C-alpha positions as CSV (number, residue, x, y, z in Angstrom):
1,M,-21.4,-112.3,-129.3
2,V,-19.7,-114.8,-130.1
3,K,-22.5,-117.8,-130.0
4,I,-24.2,-115.5,-132.8
5,R,-22.0,-115.1,-134.5
6,Q,-21.6,-118.9,-134.5
7,V,-25.3,-119.6,-135.9
8,E,-24.3,-116.9,-138.5
9,Q,-21.2,-118.7,-140.3
10,R,-22.9,-122.0,-140.5
11,V,-26.1,-120.6,-141.3
12,A,-23.8,-118.9,-144.9
13,Q,-22.6,-123.0,-145.0
14,I,-26.1,-124.1,-146.2
15,D,-26.8,-124.9,-149.3
16,H,-30.4,-122.5,-149.6
17,K,-31.0,-123.3,-153.4
18,H,-31.9,-127.5,-152.1
19,L,-34.1,-126.9,-149.1
20,T,-37.0,-128.8,-148.3
21,K,-40.2,-126.1,-147.9
22,Q,-40.4,-127.5,-144.1
23,Q,-36.2,-126.8,-144.0
24,Q,-36.5,-123.1,-145.4
25,D,-39.8,-122.7,-142.2
26,T,-36.5,-124.1,-140.4
27,L,-34.4,-121.7,-141.8
28,L,-36.7,-118.3,-141.2
29,T,-36.9,-119.5,-137.7
30,I,-33.4,-120.1,-136.9
31,K,-32.9,-115.7,-138.6
32,S,-35.8,-114.6,-135.9
33,F,-34.5,-116.2,-133.4
34,L,-30.9,-114.7,-134.1
35,S,-33.2,-111.2,-134.6
36,K,-34.6,-111.3,-131.4
37,A,-31.1,-112.7,-130.1
38,K,-29.1,-109.2,-131.4
39,E,-32.2,-107.3,-130.2
40,A,-31.8,-109.1,-126.6
41,V,-27.9,-108.1,-126.7
42,S,-29.0,-104.8,-127.3
43,L,-30.9,-104.5,-124.6
44,K,-28.4,-106.2,-122.7
45,D,-30.5,-109.0,-121.7
46,V,-28.0,-111.1,-122.0
47,P,-28.9,-114.4,-120.8
48,R,-32.8,-114.1,-123.0
49,A,-30.2,-113.6,-125.9
50,V,-27.9,-117.0,-124.8
51,N,-30.9,-118.7,-124.8
52,L,-32.2,-116.9,-127.9
53,A,-28.7,-117.8,-129.8
54,E,-28.8,-122.0,-128.2
55,K,-32.1,-122.4,-129.9
56,A,-31.1,-121.3,-133.3
57,Q,-28.1,-123.5,-132.6
58,T,-30.5,-126.2,-132.6
59,L,-31.8,-126.3,-135.6
60,V,-29.0,-124.8,-137.5
61,G,-27.7,-128.4,-136.9
62,E,-30.9,-130.2,-138.7
63,L,-30.5,-128.8,-141.9
64,P,-28.3,-130.3,-144.3
65,N,-24.7,-128.7,-145.4
66,V,-23.8,-127.9,-141.1
67,S,-21.1,-130.0,-140.0
68,E,-20.3,-128.7,-135.7
69,P,-18.0,-126.4,-135.8
70,K,-14.3,-127.9,-134.6
71,K,-13.5,-127.0,-131.5
């Protein structure tokens, strides 16, 4: 699913070494949403997968060193 891959790419751009505790917690939440989204895809529950990926996408924008993807 494209949206999941986009968020994963954005997570890969984050400098994990300089995150605050709160930002680390946010990153864990993002990873949880991505995992659940992938599970939903495997169960063919596309609406749930999209919803979870969108939540992860919203949160990833709150972390440093992440810019909006170019369209």
